[in-house]
C-alpha positions as CSV (number, residue, x, y, z in Angstrom):
1,X,36.6,25.1,30.8
2,X,34.3,24.5,27.6
3,X,31.3,27.1,27.2
4,X,28.6,27.4,25.0
5,X,27.5,31.1,23.4
6,X,24.2,31.0,21.7
7,X,22.8,33.2,18.9
8,X,19.7,33.7,17.1
9,X,19.9,32.6,13.1
10,X,17.9,34.1,10.5
11,X,18.1,32.0,7.2
12,X,16.0,32.0,4.1
13,X,14.1,30.3,2.7
14,X,16.5,28.1,0.6
15,X,19.1,28.0,3.4
16,X,15.7,26.7,5.5
17,X,15.2,24.3,2.9
18,X,19.3,23.1,3.1
19,X,19.1,22.9,6.8
20,X,16.1,20.6,6.8
21,X,18.2,18.2,4.5
22,X,21.2,18.1,6.6
23,X,18.8,17.6,9.5
24,X,17.0,14.5,7.9
25,X,20.2,13.2,6.7
26,X,22.0,13.1,10.4
27,X,18.9,11.6,11.1
28,X,18.9,8.7,8.8
29,X,22.8,8.0,9.3
30,X,21.8,7.9,13.4
31,X,18.9,5.5,12.5
32,X,21.0,3.4,10.7
33,X,24.3,3.2,13.0
34,X,21.4,2.4,16.1
35,X,19.8,-0.2,13.8
36,X,23.2,-1.7,12.9
37,X,24.1,-2.1,16.5
38,X,21.1,-3.7,17.4
39,X,21.2,-6.3,14.8
40,X,24.6,-7.2,16.0
41,X,23.2,-7.7,19.6
42,X,20.2,-9.8,18.2
43,X,22.8,-11.7,16.1
44,X,25.6,-12.5,19.1
45,X,27.9,-10.9,17.3
46,X,30.6,-7.9,18.3
47,X,29.4,-4.4,17.8
48,X,30.8,-2.7,14.8
49,X,33.3,-0.1,15.1
50,X,32.9,3.4,14.4
51,X,35.5,3.4,11.3
52,X,33.6,0.4,9.8
53,X,29.9,2.1,10.4
54,X,31.4,5.0,8.6
55,X,32.3,3.5,5.6
56,X,29.5,1.1,5.2
57,X,26.6,3.8,6.1
58,X,28.4,6.9,4.8
59,X,30.9,6.0,2.0
60,X,29.1,2.9,0.5
61,X,25.6,4.5,1.1
62,X,26.4,7.4,-1.0
63,X,27.0,5.0,-4.2
64,X,23.9,3.6,-3.5
65,X,20.1,4.6,-5.2
66,X,18.5,4.3,-2.1
67,X,21.3,6.8,0.0
68,X,22.6,8.8,-3.1
69,X,21.3,12.1,-1.6
70,X,23.8,11.7,1.2
71,X,26.2,13.3,-0.7
72,X,24.6,16.3,-1.1
73,X,24.8,17.7,2.7
74,X,28.4,17.9,4.3
75,X,30.1,14.9,5.3
76,X,31.2,16.2,8.4
77,X,27.3,16.7,9.7
78,X,27.0,12.6,8.9
79,X,30.6,11.7,10.6
80,X,29.1,13.6,14.0
81,X,25.9,12.0,13.8
82,X,27.9,8.9,14.5
83,X,29.8,10.4,17.2
84,X,26.3,11.2,18.7
85,X,25.5,7.4,18.6
86,X,28.8,6.2,19.9
87,X,28.3,9.0,22.5
88,X,25.0,7.4,23.6
89,X,26.0,3.8,23.8
90,X,29.2,4.6,26.0
91,X,27.0,6.9,28.5
92,X,24.3,3.5,28.1
93,X,27.0,1.1,29.6
94,X,28.5,3.3,31.8
95,X,25.2,4.0,33.7
96,X,24.8,0.5,33.6
97,X,27.8,-0.5,35.2
98,X,27.2,2.5,37.6
99,X,30.1,4.6,36.8
100,X,27.8,7.6,35.4
101,X,26.3,9.8,38.1
102,X,22.7,10.8,37.9
103,X,19.5,9.1,37.1
104,X,20.3,5.7,34.6
105,X,20.7,6.5,31.1
106,X,18.7,4.1,28.6
107,X,19.7,2.7,25.2
108,X,19.4,5.1,22.3
109,X,16.5,5.3,20.2
110,X,15.2,5.7,16.8
111,X,15.1,9.7,16.1
112,X,11.7,10.5,14.4
113,X,11.1,12.6,11.6
114,X,8.5,14.2,13.6
115,X,10.9,15.6,16.7
116,X,10.2,19.4,17.5
117,X,14.1,19.5,17.9
118,X,16.2,18.7,15.2
119,X,20.1,19.4,15.0
120,X,23.5,19.1,13.3
121,X,26.5,19.5,14.5
122,X,30.0,21.1,12.3
123,X,33.8,20.7,13.6
124,X,36.4,22.5,12.6
125,X,37.3,20.1,9.7
126,X,33.7,21.3,7.7
127,X,35.5,24.6,7.3
128,X,32.7,26.5,8.1
129,X,33.6,30.4,9.1
130,X,32.4,33.6,9.4
131,X,32.4,36.4,7.0
132,X,33.7,39.6,7.4
133,X,29.9,41.1,7.6
134,X,29.2,38.8,10.5
135,X,27.4,35.9,8.8
136,X,27.9,32.4,9.5
137,X,29.0,30.8,6.7
138,X,28.2,26.6,6.5
139,X,29.1,24.3,3.8
140,X,26.7,23.3,1.3
141,X,23.7,25.7,3.3
142,X,25.3,29.4,2.8
143,X,25.9,32.7,4.4
144,X,23.4,32.7,7.5
145,X,22.5,35.9,8.9
146,X,23.5,36.1,12.8
147,X,21.9,37.9,15.8
148,X,25.3,38.9,17.8
149,X,24.5,40.0,21.1
150,X,28.1,40.1,22.2
151,X,31.1,39.2,20.7
152,X,33.0,35.8,20.9
153,X,35.9,36.0,23.2
154,X,37.9,33.4,21.4
155,X,38.0,31.4,18.4
156,X,35.0,28.4,18.2
157,X,36.2,25.0,18.1
158,X,32.7,23.8,16.4
159,X,29.3,24.7,16.1
160,X,26.2,23.0,16.4
161,X,22.6,24.4,14.4
162,X,19.4,23.8,16.3
163,X,15.9,24.2,15.1
164,X,13.8,24.6,18.5
165,X,10.0,23.4,18.9
166,X,9.0,27.0,17.8
167,X,10.9,27.0,15.0
168,X,13.5,28.7,15.4
169,X,17.1,28.5,14.8
170,X,20.4,28.8,17.0
171,X,23.8,28.5,16.6
172,X,25.6,27.4,19.7
173,X,29.2,27.7,19.6
174,X,31.7,25.7,22.0
175,X,34.3,28.2,23.3
176,X,37.6,27.8,25.1
177,X,37.9,29.8,28.2
178,X,41.0,32.0,29.3
179,X,41.0,31.5,32.9
180,X,43.3,34.4,33.7
181,X,41.1,36.5,31.3
182,X,38.0,35.7,33.7
183,X,39.5,35.7,37.0
184,X,40.3,39.6,36.2
185,X,36.5,40.4,35.2
186,X,35.3,40.0,38.9
187,X,36.5,42.3,41.0
188,X,38.2,41.0,44.3
189,X,35.9,40.7,47.7
190,X,35.9,39.2,50.8
191,X,31.9,39.1,51.1
192,X,30.2,35.6,52.0
193,X,26.5,34.9,51.6
194,X,24.1,32.1,52.2
195,X,21.0,31.5,50.2
196,X,17.9,29.9,50.5
197,X,15.7,29.2,47.9
198,X,11.9,29.0,48.3
199,X,8.5,30.0,46.6
200,X,6.9,33.0,48.3
201,X,10.2,34.4,47.8
202,X,12.6,32.9,44.9
203,X,15.7,33.9,47.4
204,X,16.3,35.0,50.7
205,X,19.9,36.0,51.7
206,X,21.7,35.7,55.0
207,X,22.0,39.7,54.6
208,X,18.3,40.3,54.6
209,X,18.0,41.0,51.2
210,X,14.7,39.4,49.4
211,X,14.4,38.5,46.1
212,X,10.8,38.0,44.8
213,X,9.7,35.1,42.6
214,X,8.6,36.4,39.1
215,X,6.5,33.4,38.5
216,X,7.1,33.3,35.0
217,X,4.4,30.4,34.5
218,X,1.5,31.4,36.3
219,X,1.8,34.9,35.0
220,X,1.5,33.3,31.3
221,X,-1.2,30.4,31.8
222,X,-3.7,32.3,30.9
223,X,-2.0,32.6,27.7
224,X,-0.9,29.1,27.5
225,X,-4.5,27.8,28.3
226,X,-6.1,29.6,25.3
227,X,-3.4,28.7,23.4
228,X,-3.8,25.0,24.1
229,X,-7.1,24.4,23.9
230,X,-7.2,26.0,20.6
231,X,-4.5,23.2,19.7
232,X,-7.0,20.4,21.1
233,X,-9.5,21.9,18.6
234,X,-7.5,20.9,15.6
235,X,-7.6,18.2,13.4
236,X,-4.8,16.0,14.2
237,X,-2.7,16.5,11.1
238,X,-3.9,19.2,9.5
239,X,-1.7,22.3,8.5
240,X,-3.6,24.4,11.1
241,X,-2.9,22.0,13.8
242,X,0.5,22.8,13.4
243,X,0.5,26.4,13.4
244,X,-1.4,26.0,16.6
245,X,1.1,23.7,17.7
246,X,4.0,26.5,16.6
247,X,1.7,29.2,19.0
248,X,1.8,27.0,21.9
249,X,5.2,25.9,21.6
250,X,6.2,29.7,21.4
251,X,4.4,30.5,24.7
252,X,6.2,28.3,26.4
253,X,9.7,29.3,24.9
254,X,8.8,32.9,25.9
255,X,8.3,31.5,29.7
256,X,11.8,29.5,29.5
257,X,14.0,32.5,27.8
258,X,12.5,35.0,30.6
259,X,12.8,32.2,33.9
260,X,16.2,31.8,31.9
261,X,17.2,35.0,31.5
262,X,16.3,36.0,35.3
263,X,18.3,32.7,36.6
264,X,21.2,34.4,34.5
265,X,21.5,37.7,35.8
266,X,21.2,37.0,39.4
267,X,23.5,34.0,39.4
268,X,25.9,36.5,37.8
269,X,25.0,39.2,40.5
270,X,25.9,36.5,43.4
271,X,29.1,35.5,42.0
272,X,30.2,38.9,41.4
273,X,29.9,40.5,44.4
274,X,30.7,37.5,46.8
275,X,33.6,35.2,47.2
276,X,31.9,32.5,48.5
277,X,28.3,31.3,48.4
278,X,26.5,28.4,50.5
279,X,23.4,27.1,49.2
280,X,21.0,24.4,50.0
281,X,21.1,21.0,48.3
282,X,17.2,20.8,47.9
283,X,15.4,17.0,46.7
284,X,13.5,18.8,43.6
285,X,12.4,15.6,42.3
286,X,10.8,14.2,45.9
287,X,9.3,18.4,45.9
288,X,8.0,18.0,42.1
289,X,5.9,15.1,43.4
290,X,3.7,17.1,45.9
291,X,0.9,19.9,45.1
292,X,3.3,22.1,45.1
293,X,4.8,21.0,41.6
294,X,3.7,23.5,39.3
295,X,5.2,25.8,41.2
296,X,8.7,24.2,42.2
297,X,9.5,24.1,38.7
298,X,8.5,27.3,37.5
299,X,11.1,28.3,40.2
300,X,13.3,26.4,38.5
301,X,16.5,25.7,41.0
302,X,17.9,23.3,39.7
303,X,18.9,25.0,37.0
304,X,19.9,28.3,38.8
305,X,22.6,25.9,41.2
306,X,23.7,24.5,38.6
307,X,24.5,28.3,37.0
308,X,26.2,29.3,40.5
309,X,28.3,26.0,40.4
310,X,29.9,26.4,36.5
311,X,30.4,30.3,37.1
312,X,31.8,29.5,40.5
313,X,34.4,27.7,38.6
314,X,34.8,29.9,35.9
315,X,35.8,32.8,38.1
316,X,37.4,31.6,40.9
317,X,34.9,32.2,43.2
318,X,33.9,29.4,46.4
319,X,30.3,27.4,46.6
320,X,29.3,25.2,49.2
321,X,26.1,22.9,49.1
322,X,24.5,21.8,52.4
323,X,22.8,18.6,53.0
324,X,19.0,18.7,52.6
325,X,18.8,17.4,55.9
326,X,20.5,20.2,57.6
327,X,17.3,21.5,59.7
328,X,18.1,25.2,58.9
329,X,14.6,26.3,59.5
330,X,14.0,24.9,63.0
331,X,17.3,25.9,64.5
332,X,17.7,29.5,66.2
333,X,20.7,31.3,64.3
334,X,21.4,33.4,67.2
335,X,21.8,30.4,70.3
336,X,22.2,27.3,68.0
337,X,18.7,26.0,69.8
338,X,16.7,23.6,67.7
339,X,12.9,24.6,68.1
340,X,11.7,21.8,66.1
341,X,9.6,21.4,62.7
342,X,7.0,24.0,62.0
343,X,3.9,24.3,58.9
344,X,4.6,26.3,56.2
345,X,2.3,28.9,57.2
346,X,4.3,29.8,59.9
347,X,7.0,32.5,58.5
348,X,7.9,34.0,61.8
349,X,8.8,32.5,65.0
350,X,10.2,33.2,68.9
351,X,12.9,31.0,69.8
352,X,11.7,29.3,73.5
353,X,15.1,29.0,74.6
354,X,16.8,33.1,73.8
355,X,13.6,34.5,72.9
356,X,14.5,35.8,69.6
357,X,11.9,36.8,66.9
358,X,12.8,35.0,63.2
359,X,11.7,35.4,59.9
360,X,11.5,32.2,58.9
361,X,13.5,32.5,55.5
362,X,16.1,34.9,56.9
363,X,17.0,32.5,59.9
364,X,17.5,29.9,57.4
365,X,19.3,31.9,55.2
366,X,21.5,32.9,58.2
367,X,21.7,29.0,58.9
368,X,23.0,27.5,55.4
369,X,25.6,30.2,55.5
370,X,26.9,28.9,59.3
371,X,26.4,25.3,58.2
372,X,28.8,26.1,55.1
373,X,31.5,27.4,57.2
374,X,31.3,30.8,55.9
375,X,30.3,32.6,58.8
376,X,32.8,34.5,61.3
377,X,33.0,35.1,64.5
378,X,33.4,38.9,66.0
379,X,37.0,38.1,66.0
380,X,36.9,37.3,62.1
381,X,37.6,33.3,62.8
382,X,35.2,31.2,61.1
383,X,32.2,29.4,63.0
384,X,33.1,26.0,61.7
385,X,36.8,25.4,61.2
386,X,38.5,23.2,59.0
387,X,39.5,20.1,59.5
388,X,43.0,19.2,61.1
389,X,45.0,16.5,62.1
390,X,44.2,14.6,65.3
391,X,47.7,14.8,67.7
392,X,49.4,11.6,68.9
393,X,48.1,11.1,72.4
394,X,44.4,12.1,71.4
395,X,44.2,9.1,68.6
396,X,42.6,6.0,70.0
397,X,38.9,5.2,72.2
398,X,39.1,7.7,75.0
399,X,39.3,5.7,78.2
400,X,40.8,2.5,76.7
401,X,44.3,1.3,76.2
402,X,45.8,2.1,72.1
403,X,47.5,-1.3,72.7
404,X,46.2,-4.0,70.6
405,X,43.4,-6.3,72.2
406,X,43.3,-9.9,71.9
407,X,40.2,-11.7,70.2
């Protein structure tokens, strides 16, 4: 499978100017391609092909006085901008036809020079390289200093240079991982676990382990409030307002980075210690429209489950997602009796059938594991065995003849 490895870049002043020029040229080519397709749509003609757009918007445009500065950047960067337009329209039309999963995707829009996030992509044709002293050599930019936090497991196929809202530069490498090497990195285990995600605790495991919620956004609210208040008092368009905007963006970037690091560490630990994991498919969009919206977004459940998904595929583990309507908080994990819904402030309850006293979250985690078919009985058999084909004498409606009946 393909993964991205991101590293921090530290370009000097000249390299920052060259990257800014490359960002601008890629943005212009992207906007020209969107405009060309929109003009063809209004005229009722066929959409221009990628080869025609490349010839008109890059090759011929470099010879004109208005677009001669396109030749000052790598041609691969401009070609990849056209690829991005093609991919955006492909996703848009697939979304219209219902062939693309997820929410509806809108038509490509023009990029603005005021966008806080800029990116360009270099493929192998651009002849970029990593020097002997560990710098990233980019065409017409130079050798940029990189902070290597780990070694690359294989030769990258492409690199994307990103400038985020906080003014930081990153290099994102695309790596083809080796399945055999990934499988050897993880120890063999036969442990299974169910996870109940929540707000009081970020996660409660079926073995009783409770993982506290870091609440990164809540802890940084005072700092964010002060930075946002200073930003609101600055005059629009001034340099002081840009400095205040960067201060707000850096504060939010610290929160996002800390949350992402927490998700990575916890997901890797769970994948390493368990062969199979059961988790509930939560309705995050619905919960984000309630009074708990800030806490739900602060927890970042969707990002955490997504990490579990791709890491399970990478390392040969099993991840089972149960339906969101499974009554995990209403069912007794001892006898299976359904005790009905309970308000959120009820954290401990007693089963009316068997008298067992349950911690709400721990009981839900056990039920998640059982519903996912990961729990086992004392003899080692699964609680919910796999499906088997029915015997020939078991088919048909019970009590009725299996012969064809007249209408």
